[in-house]
N, C-alpha and C positions, 0 to 999 in steps of 0.2 A: 561891471560892478563885481568885486570879489565876493566869494561866498563866505558867510560867517561860519567859523568853525565852532562846532558844538563841544563844550567841555563837560564831561561826565565826572562826577565826584562820588566816591563810595561813601555811603552813610555809616558803614561799619568802622572803617579805618581812616577815612578822609583823603585817600589817595586819588590822584587824577590819572594814574596809569590804568588803562582799560584795554580790553580786547573784546572782539565780537565773535560769536559762533552760532550756528543754527541750533535751535532748541525746539524739537518737534517741527511744526510747520512755520514757526516764527523765528526771528533773529534776536538773540539776547546779547546784552552788553554786560560784561562781568569785570570785576575788579582784578587788575593784574597782580596785586599784592596778596590779598586774602581770598580771592576766588568768589566773593559774594556777588550774587545777581543784583544788577542795578536797575535795568529796565529793558523793555523790548524796543527794537529799532527797525528801520526799514532796510531793505536789501542794499540800496545805494549807500546808506550810511555805514553799513557793515563793510562794503567794499572799500570805502574811504579809510576806515580803520585798518583794514588789511594792508592797504598801500602804505600807511604810516608805519606799521610794524615791519614791513619788508624794508623800508628805508632805514629803520633803527631797530634791529632785532634784539638788541640788549635792553630795550625798554620793557620787554616781557619779564614776568616772574621766572625764576629758575624752575618752577614746577610745570611750565608750559613750553611746548615746542611747535614750530610750524612744520607742515608737511612740505617737502621739497619734491616737486613733480617735474620730471624731465622727459621730453619726447625727442628721440633721435633715431633716424633711419627706421622708423616703424616700431621701435622698441620703447615702451613706456616704463619708467621706473619711478618709484616713490620712496623717499628716504626721510628719516627723522633729521631735521636740520641741526639739532644740538649734538647728537652722538653719531650721526651718519649711518644708522642701522637701516638695512634694506627692508622695507615694508612690503613692497610689491614689485614684481618684474613680469612683464608680459612674455618674456622668453620662456619661463618655466611653466609647465602644464599645471592647470588648476587642480589636478588630482592630487599632487603632492601637498598642496595646502600650506606649506610652511612660509611661503612668501605672499600668500593671499590675505594681507592685512589692510586692505583698502579702507574698510569701515572700522578699523580699530580705534578705540577711544584713547588708549594709552600705548606708548612705545614699549615693546616687550623687553628691550635692553636697559633703558635708563628710567623707565617708569613715568616719564613726563606725559601730561595730557596733550594730545595732538590736536592741532587746529587745522 
């Protein structure tokens, strides 16, 4: 039996383009157009929305960007998917700090909100 896909609609602008991100200890659904909070959801529904966004990254608003995490030969890097800015690299020591943006909410280069 196929699972029924949940459709979220923004009460502010009527858009059905949404994204999910953690908000405190809960998972929130937000409008991809105006950024308005829609509702809280479960972790599994949040992962389902992430999968849809990865399949179609252009469905996101221009104000939002995904974090692109790559692990290769013991080196972990994290980049902004829209502008390719290096946010984190495990090669650089943490004392320097300029690449330690793992918990950053916004990209320092393009200013988009990071998911």
